[in-house]
C-alpha positions in Angstrom: 1.2 8.0 -30.0 2.2 5.9 -26.9 2.6 2.2 -26.0 1.2 -0.1 -23.4 2.4 -3.6 -22.9 -0.1 -5.7 -21.0 0.0 -8.9 -18.9 3.5 -9.2 -17.8 4.9 -11.6 -15.7 8.0 -13.1 -16.0 11.4 -12.0 -15.0 12.9 -12.5 -18.2 10.4 -11.3 -20.5 10.0 -8.1 -18.3 13.8 -7.7 -18.8 13.7 -8.2 -22.5 10.6 -6.0 -22.8 12.2 -3.4 -21.1 15.1 -2.8 -23.8 12.5 -1.5 -26.2 11.4 1.2 -23.8 7.3 0.7 -24.0 6.3 4.0 -22.2 4.0 1.6 -19.9 3.8 -2.1 -18.5 1.0 -3.5 -17.2 1.1 -6.1 -14.6 -2.4 -7.6 -13.7 -3.8 -8.4 -9.8 -6.8 -10.3 -10.1 -6.3 -14.0 -9.3 -9.1 -14.9 -12.2 -6.8 -13.7 -15.0 -4.8 -16.3 -16.5 -2.3 -13.5 -16.7 -2.2 -13.0 -12.8 0.9 -12.3 -11.3 0.2 -13.9 -8.3 3.3 -14.1 -5.6 5.2 -14.0 -8.7 6.0 -10.6 -9.5 10.2 -9.8 -9.0 9.6 -6.6 -6.6 13.4 -5.5 -6.7 13.0 -5.8 -10.8 10.2 -3.4 -11.1 11.2 -1.2 -8.5 14.4 -0.5 -10.4 12.8 0.4 -13.5 13.7 3.4 -15.7 11.6 6.6 -15.0 11.1 5.9 -19.2 8.2 3.0 -18.2 5.6 3.6 -16.2 4.5 0.0 -14.0 0.8 -0.3 -14.5 -1.3 -2.3 -12.0 -4.5 -3.6 -13.3 -7.2 -4.4 -10.6 -10.9 -5.6 -10.7 -13.2 -4.6 -7.8 -10.2 -4.4 -5.4 -10.3 -3.5 -1.8 -8.7 0.0 -1.9 -6.6 -1.2 0.8 -4.8 -4.4 -1.4 -4.3 -1.9 -4.5 -2.3 0.9 -2.2 -0.4 -2.2 -0.7 0.6 -3.2 -4.3 1.2 0.6 -5.1 4.0 0.8 -2.3 5.6 -2.6 -3.2 6.5 -2.1 -6.5 6.2 1.2 -7.2 3.0 1.3 -9.4 2.5 4.5 -11.0 -0.7 4.3 -12.4 -3.4 2.4 -11.8 -6.1 0.6 -14.4 -9.8 -0.4 -13.0 -11.1 -3.3 -14.8 -14.4 -3.5 -12.5 -17.7 -1.5 -11.6 -15.4 0.7 -9.4 -17.4 3.8 -8.8 -16.2 7.5 -9.2 -15.8 8.0 -5.2 -13.2 5.0 -5.5 -11.4 6.4 -8.3 -10.8 9.9 -6.6 -10.2 7.9 -3.4 -7.0 6.6 -4.9 -6.0 9.5 -6.9 -5.9 11.3 -3.7 -3.5 9.0 -2.7 -0.9 9.7 -5.0 -1.6 7.5 -8.1 -3.1 8.5 -11.6 -6.1 6.4 -12.5 -7.2 4.9 -15.3 -10.8 3.8 -15.4 -11.8 0.9 -18.3 -15.0 0.9 -20.2 -16.0 -1.7 -22.7 -17.9 -0.5 -25.3 -20.3 -2.2 -27.5 -22.8 -1.0 -30.5 -25.3 0.3 -27.8 -22.6 1.9 -25.6 -23.3 5.5 -23.7 -20.6 7.7 -23.5 -22.6 9.7 -21.4 -21.7 7.1 -18.8 -18.0 8.9 -18.7 -19.3 12.1 -17.3 -19.2 11.5 -13.6 -15.6 10.0 -13.9 -14.2 12.8 -15.9 -13.0 14.9 -12.0 -11.6 11.8 -10.7 -9.5 10.2 -13.6 -6.2 10.4 -15.9 -7.1 8.4 -18.4 -10.2 6.2 -19.8 -9.4 2.8 -21.6 -11.9 1.8 -24.2 -11.8 -1.9 -24.5 -13.8 -4.4 -26.5 -16.8 -6.2 -24.5 -16.2 -9.9 -24.3 -16.2 -12.8 -22.3 -13.5 -11.8 -19.9 -12.0 -8.1 -18.5 -9.2 -7.9 -21.0 -7.4 -10.0 -23.1 -9.6 -10.8 -25.3 -8.1 -10.4 -28.4 -11.3 -9.0 -29.9 -11.8 -5.7 -31.9 -14.7 -3.3 -31.4 -16.0 -1.0 -34.2 -13.7 1.4 -33.6 -16.0 4.1 -35.6 -17.9 4.6 -32.4 -15.3 5.8 -30.6 -15.8 9.1 -33.1 -18.6 9.8 -30.4 -16.5 10.8 -27.5 -15.6 14.4 -27.1 -11.8 13.5 -26.3 -12.1 15.8 -22.9 -10.0 12.9 -20.9 -7.2 11.8 -22.7 -7.8 7.4 -23.7 -5.9 4.3 -24.0 -7.0 2.1 -26.5 -7.2 -1.8 -26.4 -8.8 -5.0 -28.0 -7.1 -6.8 -30.9 -4.7 -4.2 -32.1 -2.2 -5.7 -33.8 0.5 -5.3 -36.7 -2.5 -5.9 -39.2 -5.0 -3.1 -38.0 -2.7 -0.4 -36.7 -2.4 1.8 -39.3 -6.5 2.0 -39.3 -6.2 4.2 -36.1 -5.7 7.4 -38.4 -9.0 7.6 -39.3 -10.2 7.9 -35.8 -11.6 11.9 -35.3 -9.8 11.9 -31.7 -6.6 9.9 -32.0 -5.6 7.7 -28.7 -3.0 9.4 -26.2 -2.0 5.4 -25.9 -2.4 1.7 -27.5 -2.8 -1.2 -24.6 -1.7 -4.3 -26.6 -1.9 -8.0 -24.8 -2.8 -11.4 -26.6 -2.4 -10.5 -29.9 1.5 -10.3 -29.1 1.5 -13.4 -27.1 3.7 -17.0 -27.3 1.6 -18.0 -24.3 -0.5 -16.3 -21.2 1.7 -14.1 -19.5 4.7 -14.3 -22.5 5.4 -11.5 -25.2 6.9 -11.8 -28.5 9.3 -9.1 -27.9 10.3 -9.5 -31.8 7.0 -8.2 -32.9 6.5 -5.6 -30.2 9.8 -4.0 -31.5 7.8 -3.9 -35.0 4.9 -2.4 -33.7 6.6 0.3 -31.8 8.3 1.2 -35.3 5.3 1.6 -36.4 3.6 4.0 -34.3 
């Protein structure tokens, strides 16, 4: 199972985390998020990333041109779409040469049928908890609901994952391709506890 650490922002923290060699590192380009990178992201640092860690840009209902601009500026390889983006939007982005991951917030009444139009146009899905914010809520959802998913497209799992509950993922019929962690491993918004992340990486 692969590991994605999201909501990174501080250069020193990014460099420390790179030593753990996470499979994915996420950067949020959304002004309403308390983990928004704003203008503080070091492009030189990101463009020197090892190929073993894929850079993920997180966007919410952003203009396609803005997304492509950030892809070019920071060398983003995977785009995580956390808004109401359409299958056509995903298709247009994918044809520009980046991988696409569409996020869906899962609650008790979630209908996995809504995924069907997206399947030809994305590389991954991300299933997160339905909460007040678009991600980073630190809240669990009933992972048993994922047993209704057909597994046709690999998925990332997010929402309240921590050292105490990680082992229960083994009960899932279709295992996640990756887990995505954020707020449960923070010292403060955008600042991660690298030692605790090291513990997590040793468990997966």
